[in-house]
C-alpha positions as CSV (number, residue, x, y, z in Angstrom):
1,X,12.4,14.2,-4.6
2,X,13.4,16.1,-1.6
3,X,15.1,14.4,1.3
4,X,12.4,15.6,3.7
5,X,9.8,13.6,1.9
6,X,11.6,10.3,2.3
7,X,13.1,11.0,5.7
8,X,9.9,9.8,7.5
9,X,9.8,6.5,5.7
10,X,10.7,3.3,7.5
11,X,14.2,1.9,6.9
12,X,12.8,-0.9,4.7
13,X,11.0,1.5,2.5
14,X,14.0,3.8,2.3
15,X,16.2,1.0,1.3
16,X,13.8,-0.2,-1.4
17,X,13.8,3.3,-2.8
18,X,17.5,4.0,-2.7
19,X,19.3,0.7,-2.3
20,X,21.0,1.7,0.9
21,X,20.0,1.9,4.6
22,X,19.3,5.2,6.2
23,X,22.3,4.8,8.5
24,X,24.6,4.3,5.4
25,X,23.0,7.3,3.7
26,X,23.6,9.6,6.7
27,X,27.2,8.3,6.8
28,X,27.7,9.1,3.1
29,X,26.5,12.8,3.4
30,X,29.4,14.1,5.5
31,X,32.0,12.3,3.3
32,X,30.5,13.8,0.2
33,X,30.3,17.2,1.8
34,X,34.0,17.1,2.7
35,X,34.9,16.1,-0.9
36,X,32.8,18.9,-2.2
37,X,34.5,21.5,0.1
38,X,37.9,20.3,-1.2
39,X,36.7,20.5,-4.8
40,X,35.2,24.0,-4.4
41,X,38.4,25.4,-3.1
42,X,39.6,25.5,-6.7
43,X,36.5,27.5,-7.7
44,X,33.4,26.8,-9.6
45,X,29.7,27.5,-9.6
46,X,27.7,27.0,-6.4
47,X,25.2,24.2,-6.4
48,X,21.6,24.9,-6.0
49,X,20.8,21.6,-4.3
50,X,22.1,20.3,-1.0
51,X,24.5,17.4,-0.8
52,X,21.9,15.1,0.7
53,X,19.4,15.9,-2.1
54,X,21.9,15.3,-4.8
55,X,22.9,12.0,-3.2
56,X,19.3,10.9,-3.0
57,X,18.8,11.7,-6.6
58,X,21.9,9.8,-7.5
59,X,21.0,6.7,-5.5
60,X,17.5,6.7,-7.0
61,X,18.9,7.0,-10.5
62,X,21.4,4.1,-9.9
63,X,18.7,2.0,-8.3
64,X,16.0,2.3,-10.9
65,X,17.5,4.2,-13.8
66,X,14.7,6.6,-13.7
67,X,14.9,9.8,-15.7
68,X,15.6,13.0,-13.9
69,X,12.1,14.2,-14.9
70,X,10.6,11.5,-12.6
71,X,13.1,12.0,-9.8
72,X,12.6,15.7,-9.7
């Protein structure tokens, strides 16, 4: 699921889907982006998905233990 498709949802619906509030989600993205930049300094393959999309997938997985087939 792309971040754009859930961005328009109300906060209650977003929280029910992911387990966190939108505000918390938007605070988590820069922290993960900074950590990824530090990790990528050592090299590695580039990611095809944005940090926000990967975070959304992770939160949905932890929330409902859905398979990646359903999340994607």
